[in-house]
N, C-alpha and C positions, 0 to 999 in steps of 0.2 A: 826633523821637520822638513829638511831639504828633500828627503825621499818622498814625502807626502806631496810636496809642491811639484816635484818632477813627475810623479804619477798623474797628478791632476792636470798638469799642462799637456802631457802626452795624451791623456784621455780626452781633453778638450779639443785637441787637434784632430784626433780620430773622429770625435763627434761631429766636428765641423765638416770634415770630408764626407762623412755619412749623410749629413743634411744636404750637402751639395749634390751628392749622388741621388738622394731621394727627390730633390727638386727637379733635377734634370730628367729623371725617369718618369716622374708624374707629368711633366710637360710633354714627354713623348707619348704617353698613354692618352692624355687628354681626359677631361672630366666627363661626367655623365651629361649627355646632350638633352636628355629628358629623364623624368623619374618614372622608370618602368623596371620590372624585374629583369627583362632581357638586357637592358642597357646597364644596369648595375652588375649583372653577371659578366658582361663584356669587360667592364672596367676592372672587376676583380680578377678575371682570367688574364687580361693583358698586364695588369700590375703584378700578378703572381709569376709571370713568365718574363718580366722585364729584368734584364741583367743589372741595370743601374739601380733599380728599386731593391733588388735582392742584395746587392753589394751595400747599399745604404742601410738596409735592415741589419745586415751582418756587422757593419761598423758601429751602428747604434747599440747592438747587443754587447760588443766589446766595451764600449763606453759604460754601459749599464753594469757590467761585471766589475769594472774598475771603481765605479761609484759605490757598489755594494761593499767592496773591500775598504774603501776610504771611510764609509760610514761606520764600518765595524771597528775602526781603530781611532777615529777622531770624532769630536762633537759635530752634530749636524749643523749647529750654528756657525761652525767654521767651514765645513766642507761645502754646504749648499751654496752660500754666497759666492764662493770661489769658482763654482761651476759656471758662473756668469762670464768667466774668461772665454768660454766657448763662443760668446757673442762676438768677441774680438776676432777670433779665428774664422767664424762663420761669415762675418762681414768681409774679411779679407778674401775668403773663398768665393763669395758672391761677386766681388769686384774683379778678381783675377782669374778665376776658373770659369765662372758662369758669365762673365763679362757684363754684369749688371752695373748700372750707373748708381753709385752710392753718393747721396747728397752730403753737403757739408754738415747739415743739421743731424743727419744720421751718424756721421763720424763723430760729431760732438757728443752724441748720446753714448757712443761706444767708449769715448774717453772718460765720460762720467762713470760708466760701468767699471772700467779699469781702475779708476780712483777708489770706488767703493770696494772693489775686491782687494785692493792693496790695504785699505783700512782694516778689513777683516783679517788679513794676514798679519798685520802689525799687532792687532789686538791679541792674536794667538801667541805671538812671540813675547809680548809683555806678560801674558798670563803664565807662561812657563818660568818667568823670572820672579814672580810674586812668592814671598815666603809662605810656607804652610801655616795655616791657622792653628792656634792652640785649641785643643779639644775643650769643650765647655766644662767637663768635670775636673779639669786641671787648672785651677785658678793660680795666678802668680802670688796671691796673698796667702795661699794655703801653706801651713808650716810643713817643712820637710821632716820626714820620719827618719830617725837614726836607723842605721842598718846593723 
């Protein structure tokens, strides 16, 4: 389980850096000033040639690859809630890389997310310790056959 958590944490860090790059690149490109074909084409062209946006897309693709691996080896009810750890790293990236002001209430929300993710992790650890169930066709009261 340690390997899974380590992959998930690394993937969440990669995702948060990718989100920071995407945000920065999109602010450089700017949004569509009007709804017209030429303006939308400009935004697409500028976005497709912006190094930060391309780096962000690449990092998000790495995260997605890690997520596919994790979902192939663990329950989705375990993996998906733990991807919320990305919120923690993304908020840290917003504060320290993008220099956004993150309010106390947003930090409180991040702490709640972390608590929820830790509960999910705890439930997976206790699940691994639960004894296997007796199959329905093997009752304890059934007589043993001599061999």
